[in-house]
C-alpha positions as CSV (number, residue, x, y, z in Angstrom):
1,X,243.1,115.7,175.2
2,X,246.5,118.4,175.2
3,X,249.8,117.1,174.3
4,X,249.3,113.8,174.7
5,X,250.6,111.0,171.5
6,X,247.6,110.2,168.6
7,X,247.7,107.3,167.0
8,X,246.1,106.8,163.7
9,X,244.7,103.8,162.7
10,X,246.9,102.1,161.4
11,X,249.6,102.6,163.8
12,X,246.9,101.0,166.6
13,X,245.6,98.0,163.9
14,X,249.5,98.0,164.0
15,X,249.8,98.3,167.7
16,X,247.4,95.6,169.2
17,X,248.3,93.0,165.4
18,X,244.2,92.8,164.3
19,X,242.9,94.6,160.7
20,X,241.9,98.8,160.6
21,X,238.3,97.2,160.4
22,X,238.7,95.5,163.9
23,X,239.8,98.0,165.3
24,X,236.6,100.0,163.7
25,X,234.5,97.5,165.6
26,X,235.9,97.5,168.8
27,X,235.1,101.8,168.2
28,X,231.6,100.9,167.6
29,X,231.1,98.2,170.9
30,X,232.7,100.4,172.6
31,X,235.8,99.2,174.1
32,X,237.8,102.1,172.3
33,X,237.3,105.8,171.6
34,X,238.0,107.8,168.5
35,X,238.5,111.5,167.5
36,X,238.4,113.2,164.7
37,X,241.0,114.8,163.1
38,X,241.2,119.2,162.0
39,X,239.3,118.2,158.2
40,X,237.2,115.4,159.9
41,X,238.3,113.0,157.8
42,X,240.9,110.6,160.0
43,X,240.0,108.4,162.7
44,X,242.4,109.4,166.3
45,X,243.0,108.0,168.7
46,X,245.0,108.8,172.2
47,X,247.9,106.7,173.1
48,X,246.9,106.5,176.3
49,X,243.9,105.0,176.0
50,X,245.2,102.4,173.3
51,X,247.4,101.4,175.5
52,X,245.7,100.9,178.5
53,X,242.8,99.1,176.5
54,X,246.0,96.8,175.2
55,X,247.4,95.6,178.9
56,X,243.0,95.3,180.1
57,X,242.6,93.0,177.4
58,X,242.7,88.7,178.2
59,X,245.8,87.2,177.2
60,X,244.9,86.0,173.1
61,X,246.7,83.2,171.9
62,X,245.6,84.5,168.2
63,X,245.3,87.2,166.7
64,X,241.2,88.0,165.0
65,X,240.7,85.8,162.3
66,X,238.2,86.9,159.4
67,X,237.6,84.6,156.3
68,X,235.7,84.9,154.0
69,X,235.5,80.6,153.4
70,X,233.5,79.2,155.2
71,X,230.2,80.1,157.2
72,X,228.4,77.8,160.4
73,X,225.5,79.8,161.6
74,X,222.4,78.2,162.7
75,X,223.0,74.6,162.4
76,X,223.9,75.1,158.9
77,X,226.8,75.3,157.0
78,X,228.1,77.5,154.2
79,X,231.4,77.9,151.6
80,X,231.5,81.3,150.3
81,X,227.7,81.1,151.1
82,X,227.0,78.5,149.2
83,X,225.2,75.4,151.4
84,X,227.6,72.6,151.0
85,X,225.1,69.6,151.5
86,X,223.6,71.1,148.1
87,X,226.8,71.3,146.8
88,X,228.1,67.7,148.6
89,X,225.0,66.5,146.4
90,X,225.5,68.8,142.7
91,X,228.6,69.2,142.2
92,X,232.4,68.0,142.0
93,X,234.5,67.6,145.3
94,X,236.9,69.1,142.5
95,X,234.4,72.7,142.0
96,X,234.6,73.0,144.8
97,X,238.5,73.4,145.6
98,X,238.0,75.6,143.1
99,X,235.4,77.8,144.4
100,X,237.1,77.4,147.9
101,X,239.8,78.7,146.0
102,X,238.9,81.4,144.2
103,X,235.5,82.3,144.8
104,X,233.7,80.8,141.3
105,X,232.1,77.6,141.2
106,X,233.6,76.0,138.2
107,X,234.3,72.7,137.1
108,X,238.0,72.6,136.1
109,X,238.9,72.4,132.3
110,X,235.8,73.6,131.3
111,X,235.1,76.8,129.8
112,X,232.4,79.1,131.7
113,X,233.2,81.9,134.2
114,X,231.0,81.4,137.4
115,X,227.4,80.3,138.7
116,X,227.2,76.7,137.3
117,X,224.0,75.4,138.0
118,X,223.4,73.4,140.8
119,X,220.8,71.1,139.8
120,X,223.2,68.6,137.5
121,X,224.3,65.6,138.9
122,X,228.8,65.7,139.7
123,X,230.9,65.4,136.7
124,X,233.7,66.0,137.9
125,X,237.0,65.7,135.4
126,X,239.8,64.8,138.1
127,X,243.2,67.7,139.1
128,X,245.4,67.6,136.4
129,X,248.1,65.3,137.5
130,X,252.2,65.5,136.8
131,X,253.1,61.9,135.9
132,X,256.7,62.8,136.8
133,X,255.9,63.7,139.9
134,X,253.6,60.4,140.8
135,X,256.0,58.1,139.6
136,X,258.7,60.1,142.1
137,X,255.8,60.2,145.1
138,X,256.0,55.7,144.7
139,X,259.8,55.6,144.5
140,X,259.8,58.0,148.1
141,X,256.7,56.1,149.8
142,X,257.4,52.1,148.2
143,X,259.8,51.6,151.3
144,X,257.7,52.0,154.0
145,X,256.4,49.6,155.6
146,X,252.8,47.5,155.2
147,X,251.8,48.8,158.4
148,X,252.1,52.8,157.6
149,X,248.3,54.5,157.2
150,X,247.5,56.0,154.4
151,X,248.2,59.2,156.1
152,X,252.1,58.3,157.0
153,X,252.0,58.1,152.7
154,X,250.4,61.3,152.5
155,X,252.8,63.5,155.1
156,X,255.8,61.3,152.5
157,X,254.2,62.2,149.4
158,X,253.2,65.9,150.3
159,X,257.0,66.3,151.7
160,X,258.5,64.8,148.4
161,X,256.3,67.2,146.2
162,X,257.5,70.0,147.3
163,X,261.1,69.0,147.4
164,X,261.0,68.3,143.4
165,X,259.0,71.7,143.2
166,X,262.1,74.0,142.4
167,X,259.2,77.6,142.5
168,X,257.4,76.0,145.6
169,X,257.5,79.5,147.2
170,X,255.6,81.0,144.6
171,X,252.9,82.6,147.0
172,X,251.4,83.9,144.3
173,X,247.2,83.4,144.2
174,X,247.6,81.8,140.3
175,X,250.3,79.8,141.4
176,X,249.0,78.2,144.9
177,X,246.2,77.3,142.9
178,X,247.7,75.6,140.4
179,X,249.8,74.5,143.5
180,X,246.8,73.2,144.8
181,X,245.3,71.5,141.9
182,X,248.2,69.1,141.2
183,X,249.6,68.0,144.6
184,X,246.0,67.0,145.8
185,X,246.7,64.8,142.2
186,X,249.5,63.8,143.6
187,X,248.5,62.7,146.6
188,X,245.7,60.6,145.8
189,X,247.5,59.0,142.5
190,X,250.4,58.5,144.5
191,X,248.8,56.0,147.1
192,X,248.5,52.3,146.6
193,X,246.1,50.9,143.8
194,X,243.8,48.1,144.9
195,X,241.6,47.3,142.1
196,X,242.8,45.1,139.2
197,X,243.7,48.3,136.8
198,X,243.1,51.6,136.4
199,X,241.4,52.5,133.2
200,X,242.5,55.1,130.6
201,X,240.5,58.0,130.6
202,X,240.7,60.6,132.8
203,X,238.8,60.5,136.2
204,X,237.4,63.2,138.4
205,X,238.9,62.5,141.7
206,X,236.1,60.7,143.7
207,X,236.9,57.8,141.3
208,X,241.1,58.3,141.7
209,X,240.3,57.5,144.9
210,X,237.7,54.7,145.2
211,X,240.4,52.8,143.1
212,X,243.4,53.3,146.0
213,X,240.6,52.8,149.4
214,X,238.6,49.9,148.5
215,X,238.7,47.1,145.8
216,X,235.2,47.2,144.9
217,X,233.9,48.0,142.0
218,X,233.2,51.3,141.7
219,X,229.5,52.4,142.1
220,X,227.8,55.5,140.4
221,X,226.0,55.9,144.2
222,X,228.7,54.6,145.7
223,X,230.7,57.3,144.2
224,X,228.4,59.9,144.5
225,X,229.1,60.0,148.6
226,X,232.8,59.3,148.2
227,X,232.3,62.7,146.7
228,X,230.3,64.4,149.2
229,X,232.0,63.3,151.5
230,X,234.8,65.3,150.0
231,X,233.0,68.2,149.6
232,X,231.5,68.2,153.8
233,X,235.3,67.9,154.0
234,X,236.1,70.3,153.0
235,X,236.7,72.9,155.0
236,X,235.1,73.5,158.6
237,X,236.7,77.9,159.6
238,X,238.7,77.2,161.8
239,X,239.2,74.1,163.1
240,X,242.8,72.7,164.5
241,X,244.9,72.3,161.5
242,X,243.2,74.7,160.0
243,X,244.6,76.9,162.3
244,X,247.7,75.0,162.1
245,X,248.0,75.9,158.3
246,X,247.3,79.5,158.8
247,X,249.9,80.0,161.4
248,X,252.6,78.2,158.8
249,X,250.8,81.1,156.1
250,X,251.5,83.7,158.3
251,X,255.9,83.1,158.3
252,X,255.0,82.4,154.5
253,X,255.7,78.9,154.4
254,X,255.4,77.8,150.7
255,X,251.6,76.0,150.3
256,X,253.6,72.2,150.7
257,X,254.2,73.4,154.4
258,X,251.0,74.8,155.3
259,X,249.5,71.6,154.0
260,X,251.9,70.0,156.2
261,X,250.8,71.4,158.9
262,X,247.5,71.1,158.5
263,X,248.3,67.0,158.6
264,X,250.2,67.2,161.8
265,X,247.5,68.5,163.4
266,X,244.5,66.6,161.7
267,X,247.2,63.3,162.9
268,X,245.2,63.3,166.5
269,X,242.9,61.2,167.5
270,X,240.8,64.5,168.6
271,X,240.5,65.6,165.1
272,X,240.8,63.7,161.3
273,X,241.5,60.3,163.2
274,X,238.6,60.8,164.8
275,X,236.4,58.8,162.0
276,X,238.4,55.9,162.4
277,X,237.8,55.1,165.4
278,X,234.0,55.7,164.7
279,X,235.3,52.4,162.4
280,X,235.7,50.2,164.7
281,X,233.6,50.7,166.8
282,X,231.0,50.4,164.0
283,X,232.8,47.4,162.9
284,X,231.4,45.5,166.4
285,X,228.1,46.9,166.3
286,X,227.5,46.1,163.1
287,X,229.9,42.2,164.0
288,X,227.6,42.1,167.1
289,X,224.0,41.5,168.4
290,X,223.4,44.4,170.0
291,X,224.6,47.9,168.9
292,X,223.5,48.4,172.1
293,X,226.5,47.2,173.7
294,X,229.1,49.1,171.3
295,X,227.6,52.5,172.5
296,X,228.0,50.6,176.4
297,X,231.2,50.3,175.6
298,X,232.2,53.4,174.9
299,X,229.7,55.3,177.4
300,X,232.5,52.7,179.5
301,X,235.8,54.5,178.9
302,X,235.2,57.1,180.3
303,X,235.1,60.1,177.2
304,X,233.3,60.9,174.9
305,X,231.8,58.8,172.0
306,X,233.0,58.2,168.7
307,X,231.0,59.3,166.1
308,X,229.3,61.7,167.7
309,X,228.7,64.7,168.7
310,X,230.1,68.1,168.3
311,X,229.9,71.9,169.6
312,X,229.2,74.0,166.6
313,X,226.3,72.1,165.9
314,X,224.2,70.9,169.4
315,X,220.9,70.3,167.3
316,X,223.2,67.7,164.6
317,X,226.0,67.6,162.7
318,X,224.3,68.6,159.0
319,X,227.4,67.2,156.7
320,X,225.8,63.5,158.7
321,X,222.7,63.8,158.0
322,X,224.2,64.8,154.0
323,X,226.0,61.4,153.4
324,X,223.8,59.4,155.2
325,X,221.6,60.1,152.8
326,X,224.0,59.0,149.9
327,X,224.9,56.2,151.2
328,X,223.8,52.6,149.7
329,X,221.4,51.2,151.9
330,X,222.9,48.0,154.0
331,X,223.3,46.5,157.1
332,X,226.5,48.8,158.2
333,X,224.5,52.4,157.2
334,X,221.2,50.5,159.4
335,X,223.2,49.6,162.0
336,X,225.0,53.8,162.1
337,X,221.8,55.2,162.2
338,X,220.5,52.6,164.5
339,X,223.5,54.1,167.0
340,X,222.4,57.2,166.2
341,X,218.7,56.6,167.9
342,X,220.5,55.0,171.0
343,X,222.5,58.0,171.4
344,X,220.1,60.7,170.7
345,X,217.7,59.4,172.2
346,X,220.0,58.8,175.5
347,X,221.7,61.3,175.3
348,X,220.8,64.2,173.4
349,X,224.5,63.6,171.1
350,X,224.0,63.8,167.8
351,X,225.5,61.7,165.2
352,X,228.2,64.1,163.6
353,X,230.6,63.2,160.0
354,X,233.3,60.6,161.7
355,X,230.2,58.2,162.3
356,X,228.6,58.8,158.6
357,X,232.1,58.1,157.3
358,X,233.2,55.6,159.4
359,X,229.5,53.7,157.3
360,X,230.8,55.3,153.9
361,X,234.2,53.6,153.9
362,X,233.1,50.3,155.7
363,X,229.9,49.7,153.6
364,X,232.7,49.6,150.6
365,X,234.7,47.4,152.5
366,X,237.4,50.2,153.1
367,X,240.7,49.9,155.7
368,X,240.0,51.3,158.6
369,X,242.2,54.6,158.3
370,X,240.2,55.0,155.1
371,X,238.1,58.4,156.7
372,X,241.2,59.8,158.3
373,X,242.9,60.0,154.3
374,X,239.7,61.0,152.9
375,X,239.5,63.9,155.6
376,X,243.0,64.4,154.5
377,X,242.4,65.0,150.7
378,X,239.4,67.3,151.3
379,X,241.3,69.1,153.7
380,X,244.3,70.4,151.7
381,X,242.0,72.7,149.3
382,X,240.6,74.5,152.9
383,X,243.7,75.4,154.1
384,X,245.4,76.5,150.5
385,X,241.9,78.7,150.9
386,X,243.1,79.6,154.1
387,X,246.4,80.3,152.9
388,X,245.3,82.3,150.4
389,X,243.7,84.4,152.4
390,X,246.8,84.0,155.1
391,X,249.6,85.4,152.5
392,X,247.3,88.8,151.9
393,X,247.8,89.5,155.9
394,X,250.2,91.4,158.2
395,X,252.9,88.1,157.8
396,X,254.2,86.8,161.1
397,X,251.1,88.0,163.6
398,X,251.2,84.7,165.6
399,X,252.8,85.8,168.1
400,X,251.5,84.8,171.6
401,X,253.1,85.2,174.3
402,X,252.7,83.1,177.0
403,X,251.7,83.6,181.5
404,X,254.3,82.8,184.4
405,X,252.9,79.4,185.9
């Protein structure tokens, strides 16, 4: 139509709050109509058509988020196109964190660029800590009451680490990765230990975390299971806490603030704290004479039974399957699997990662909130990976509008 204002693809993308690639996707689906300019090399859009499309869209709560970090497809979980349960059995959490941040699968501190063999044993050597920072975090959390949960301590540790870092506003990729390594190490190392003493040798993150979650001596199978839990929880696409982290990153909040935003959303009983509810139910089932009673009590509450069902995995959570395979056989594991069989048979709800995490922590006499701490430490890697993606997007792009009631 002659005389009507025309917009370029970039202008349309800015108006709609999406990437240019998303505009092309709208065209391919017939939602927008484009035309070529005189040279035939550029797409143009009639402004009236774009305005009509914008007005006709349903209420938008977030702009479209395109991510290359995690894929959930056909009941499987992938990190950077690598099968997450396979990674959980074969490489360290540290290596998976590096994979999420950089796209390269390598053990930190080891030579070589990529494609480390997946046939070996997990042999992480831990992220480099900072003793001065650790001492600060320990001092800041020392006054907290004994009733403080592990995740309460983690939030304070992250805030203290941020205050101590004058370069925290550096959001370049290299700086964020370095911050991530040191922050995760500090989060674990500043937690109170539950064992007699710490070896002088450098330990993997799973070993360090074990000594802060239980007084049980670490076993090879136990450490493998804890490492696997960290890997399996490192990211899960755009879960609530990850969306919160990305919103923070979109304002160019520093990495510590991004993690703090994620920790805030994680604290809900329907997200990161769900494993504590599963722990209580599982403990009751183990100590009682009939696991059926524990399931009945959960059903009687009227809400979903903790530890079962996941909207993204109607046929069962692959993370739970992978973790259960690595948990040492014993009364706790057997009871958890019995509960899973009851729920699967009666309601079709399969066990999810929360039940498997509860089984792992209860098996090794960890406290009820240990699963939350494992979740928080692990997901910090994912939040920072999403922050790295978000820092490359248009800033402050999350600005939904509310509809009047």
